[in-house]
C-alpha positions in Angstrom: 0.0 0.0 0.0 1.3 3.5 -0.9 2.4 5.5 2.1 1.9 8.9 0.4 -1.3 10.2 -1.0 -2.1 13.5 -2.8 -5.2 15.5 -2.5 -6.2 18.7 -4.4 -8.4 21.0 -2.3 -10.5 23.9 -3.3 -12.0 25.5 -0.2 -14.8 27.8 -1.2 -17.2 29.8 0.9 -20.2 27.5 0.1 -18.5 24.2 -0.8 -15.2 22.3 -0.4 -14.0 20.3 -3.4 -11.4 17.6 -2.9 -9.6 15.7 -5.6 -8.4 12.3 -4.4 -5.4 11.4 -6.6 -5.4 7.7 -5.6 -9.0 7.1 -6.6 -9.2 9.8 -9.3 -12.4 11.0 -7.7 -13.6 14.5 -6.9 -15.8 14.9 -3.8 -17.9 18.0 -3.1 -19.5 18.8 0.2 -21.0 21.9 1.8 -18.5 24.0 3.7 -20.7 24.3 6.7 -20.4 23.3 10.4 -23.2 23.0 13.0 -22.2 23.9 16.6 -24.3 22.9 19.6 -24.4 25.0 22.7 -21.6 27.1 21.3 -19.0 24.5 22.2 -19.4 21.1 20.5 -19.5 20.1 16.8 -22.9 18.6 15.9 -22.6 18.1 12.2 -20.3 19.0 9.3 -20.6 19.3 5.5 -23.8 18.2 3.8 -25.1 17.0 7.1 -24.8 20.6 8.6 -26.3 22.1 5.4 -29.4 20.0 5.9 -29.9 21.7 9.3 -29.5 25.2 7.9 -32.6 27.3 8.5 -34.3 24.8 10.7 -32.2 24.3 13.7 -33.2 24.7 17.4 -31.9 27.8 19.2 -28.9 26.0 20.7 -27.5 24.9 17.3 -25.7 27.4 15.0 -24.9 26.6 11.4 -22.4 28.6 9.5 -19.5 28.5 7.1 -15.9 29.1 8.4 -15.1 31.1 5.2 -15.8 34.6 4.1 -15.4 35.9 0.5 -13.2 32.9 -0.4 -10.9 33.4 2.6 -10.6 31.5 5.9 -12.4 33.4 8.7 -12.5 30.8 11.4 -9.3 28.6 11.5 -10.4 26.1 14.1 -13.8 25.4 12.5 -12.2 25.2 9.0 -9.7 22.7 10.4 -12.6 20.6 11.7 -14.4 20.7 8.3 -11.3 19.9 6.3 -10.3 16.9 8.5 -13.8 15.5 8.4 -14.2 15.8 4.7 -10.8 14.3 4.0 -11.8 11.3 6.1 -14.8 10.9 3.9 -12.8 10.5 0.7 -12.5 7.0 -0.8 -8.7 6.7 0.1 -7.0 6.5 3.4 -5.1 9.7 4.3 -1.9 7.8 4.7 1.4 8.9 6.1 2.5 12.4 5.2 -0.1 13.2 2.5 0.6 16.0 0.0 -2.1 18.6 0.1 -2.5 21.0 -2.8 -4.7 24.1 -1.9 -6.0 26.7 -4.3 -5.6 30.0 -2.6 -6.6 33.7 -3.3 -4.1 35.9 -5.1 -2.0 38.3 -2.9 -2.5 36.4 0.3 -1.1 38.0 3.5 1.3 36.0 5.6 -1.4 35.6 8.2 -3.7 34.1 5.6 -1.0 31.8 4.3 -0.3 30.5 7.9 -4.0 29.7 8.2 -3.7 27.1 5.5 -0.7 25.6 7.3 -2.6 25.6 10.6 -5.7 23.8 9.3 -3.6 21.1 7.7 -0.8 20.4 10.2 -2.3 18.7 13.2 -3.8 15.4 14.1 -3.8 12.9 11.2 -2.3 15.7 9.0 0.6 16.6 11.3 3.1 15.2 8.8 1.4 16.5 5.7 3.3 18.3 2.9 1.4 21.5 2.0 1.5 23.2 -1.4 -0.4 26.2 -2.7 -1.4 27.5 -6.1 -3.2 30.7 -6.8 -6.8 30.1 -7.8 -6.4 31.9 -11.1 -3.5 29.7 -12.1 -5.5 26.6 -11.3 -8.4 28.0 -13.4 -6.1 28.6 -16.3 -4.8 25.1 -16.1 -8.3 23.6 -16.1 -9.1 25.7 -19.3 -5.8 24.4 -20.7 -4.7 27.9 -21.3 -0.9 28.3 -22.0 0.0 30.0 -18.7 3.3 31.3 -20.2 1.4 33.1 -23.0 3.0 36.6 -23.0 -0.1 38.2 -24.7 -2.4 37.8 -21.7 -5.6 36.0 -20.7 -8.5 37.1 -18.5 -10.4 34.8 -16.2 -13.4 35.3 -14.0 -14.3 33.0 -11.1 -17.9 33.5 -10.0 -17.9 32.4 -6.4 -20.5 32.2 -3.6 -19.7 35.6 -2.0 -17.4 37.2 -4.5 -16.3 37.3 -8.1 -12.6 37.2 -8.8 -11.1 38.9 -11.9 -7.6 38.0 -13.0 -5.3 38.6 -16.0 -2.5 36.1 -16.5 0.5 36.9 -18.7 4.1 35.5 -18.9 3.3 32.8 -16.3 2.1 35.2 -13.6 -1.0 37.1 -12.5 -0.5 40.5 -14.0 -3.5 42.2 -12.3 -6.5 41.0 -10.2 -9.5 42.3 -8.4 -12.2 40.9 -6.2 -15.8 42.1 -6.5 -17.8 41.5 -3.3 -20.8 40.1 -5.2 -21.4 36.4 -5.8 -24.0 33.6 -6.1 -25.3 34.2 -2.6 -26.0 37.8 -3.5 -28.2 36.6 -6.4 -30.0 34.3 -4.0 -30.6 37.2 -1.6 -31.9 39.4 -4.4 -34.4 36.7 -5.4 -35.6 36.3 -1.8 -36.1 40.1 -1.5 -37.9 40.3 -4.9 -40.3 37.5 -4.0 -41.0 39.1 -0.7 -41.6 42.5 -2.2 -43.8 41.3 -5.1 -45.5 38.3 -3.6 -45.7 39.1 0.1 -44.0 35.7 0.5 -40.8 34.7 2.2 -38.8 31.9 0.8 -35.5 30.4 2.0 -32.1 30.9 0.5 -32.1 27.2 -0.5 -35.3 27.8 -2.5 -33.9 31.0 -4.0 -30.9 29.1 -5.3 -33.1 26.5 -6.9 -35.2 29.2 -8.6 -32.0 31.0 -9.7 -30.8 28.0 -11.7 -34.2 26.8 -12.9 -36.1 30.1 -13.7 -33.5 32.8 -14.5 -33.1 33.5 -18.2 -31.0 36.5 -19.1 -31.8 36.0 -22.8 -35.5 36.8 -22.1 -36.9 33.8 -24.0 -38.1 31.7 -21.0 -41.7 32.1 -19.7 -42.1 29.8 -16.8 -43.2 29.7 -13.1 -42.6 27.4 -10.1 -44.8 26.7 -7.1 -42.7 26.8 -3.9 -43.3 26.7 -0.2 -42.7 29.6 2.1 -44.2 32.0 4.7 -46.9 34.6 4.1 -45.3 37.9 5.3 -48.7 39.4 6.2 -49.8 36.7 8.7 -46.7 34.7 9.3 -48.4 31.4 8.2 -46.9 28.8 5.9 -48.3 28.7 2.4 -47.3 27.9 -1.1 -46.9 30.5 -3.8 -46.0 30.9 -7.5 -42.8 32.6 -8.6 -42.3 33.6 -12.2 -39.3 33.8 -14.5 -39.8 37.6 -14.7 -39.5 38.1 -10.9 -36.4 35.9 -10.6 -34.6 37.2 -13.8 -35.2 40.8 -12.8 -33.6 40.2 -9.4 -30.6 38.4 -10.9 -30.2 40.9 -13.7 -29.9 43.8 -11.1 -26.9 42.1 -9.4 -25.3 41.0 -12.7 -25.4 44.7 -13.9 -23.3 45.6 -10.8 -20.8 42.8 -11.6 -20.6 43.8 -15.3 -20.0 47.4 -14.4 -17.1 46.4 -12.2 -15.7 44.1 -15.0 -15.8 47.0 -17.4 -13.9 49.2 -14.9 -11.4 46.4 -14.5 -10.9 46.1 -18.2 -9.9 49.8 -18.3 -7.1 49.1 -15.8 -5.5 46.5 -18.0 -2.6 47.7 -20.2 -4.0 48.6 -23.7 -2.0 46.0 -25.6 -3.1 43.2 -23.3 -6.7 44.5 -23.2 -6.9 44.3 -27.0 -5.8 40.7 -27.0 -8.4 39.8 -24.3 -11.2 41.5 -26.2 -10.2 39.7 -29.4 -9.8 36.2 -27.8 -12.6 36.4 -25.2 -12.9 36.1 -21.4 -12.9 32.7 -19.6 -15.6 32.3 -16.9 -16.1 29.5 -14.3 -18.2 29.1 -11.1 -21.5 27.6 -9.9 -23.7 30.5 -11.0 -22.4 30.3 -14.6 -25.1 27.7 -15.1 -27.6 30.6 -15.4 -29.5 30.4 -18.7 -28.5 33.2 -21.1 -25.4 34.3 -19.1 -22.9 34.0 -22.0 -25.0 36.1 -24.4 -25.7 38.7 -21.6 -22.0 39.1 -20.9 -21.1 39.0 -24.5 -23.5 41.9 -25.2 -22.4 44.0 -22.2 -18.7 43.4 -22.5 -18.6 43.3 -26.3 -16.4 40.3 -26.5 -16.7 36.5 -26.5 -17.3 34.7 -23.1 -16.1 31.1 -22.7 -17.8 29.3 -19.9 -16.3 26.1 -18.3 -18.5 23.0 -18.4 -17.1 22.1 -15.0 -18.8 25.0 -13.4 -18.0 25.0 -9.6 -15.6 22.0 -10.0 -13.4 24.0 -12.4 -10.7 25.1 -10.0 -10.3 21.7 -8.4 -10.0 20.2 -11.9 -7.1 22.7 -12.4 -5.4 21.5 -9.3 -5.9 17.9 -10.5 -4.0 18.8 -13.7 -1.2 20.5 -11.7 -0.8 17.4 -9.5 -0.6 15.1 -12.5 1.7 17.3 -14.7 5.2 17.6 -13.3 5.9 20.6 -15.6 3.3 22.6 -13.8 4.8 22.2 -10.3 6.7 25.5 -11.1 3.5 27.4 -10.5 3.2 26.2 -6.8 3.8 28.9 -4.2 
């Protein structure tokens, strides 16, 4: 039996994606933890997510991440160790852990990754890091050493990361504090305002992916359960494509405005190449119907969306683990 195992890990605000090199499998679970009586762990991962929004007062469910960065080291450590134990392979002795990390991390943030992966069964682990934009480029099979420049957008749960790669490095980057959860919140607010009906964030996410159509061709509706805001009683209600799409469009307009400003910061010669070749987009909310055409029209350039969606970054880490020539991009 092999003593050393490798795992690629993409820790997002809403989910943790783990690539198990031994089994060639990718596991995805919610990045959530449930704490009982403010002191003991009650549930982790998908189990904790199932409790979200319906827990008793003595149980708190939350994510130990904020805007793609670790906000609670001890809780993130508990989540990581538990989810690694749930992979198909044994952790083994001295596993190699490859993390995707934000660009321009501080030393404190870098130490946080070492802290969550250096105790207990991981105390002898070997820790490697790769900037998320580099992993995204690898998954798109973009030549990272291309001197002309490539722009990537990672649409996360709480933020949207914009990056330009040229000559094997990240030339410029920016984080927009708007992500998939903001779209969900906008849908919740719109349904409450128009229908006098309160739905959960989980329901809003389902409506976002099933009803939103930024191309304007879809005319549908869904019957969902919620709470009547006028009397506080449970009831069902019908939500239309128009209501959901309008809410999503308002947030997407904010994102596209920031992208246009970002494009103006890019050196002119690189910007010209990007606009000619197109922008690469990944993330869970890129499943929204009509998003490529919407961005194409607003940005006036081609938009290339990854078919891996929210698994895109961990697929890039997988490529880096498997390709020795790409080890030079590890931090």
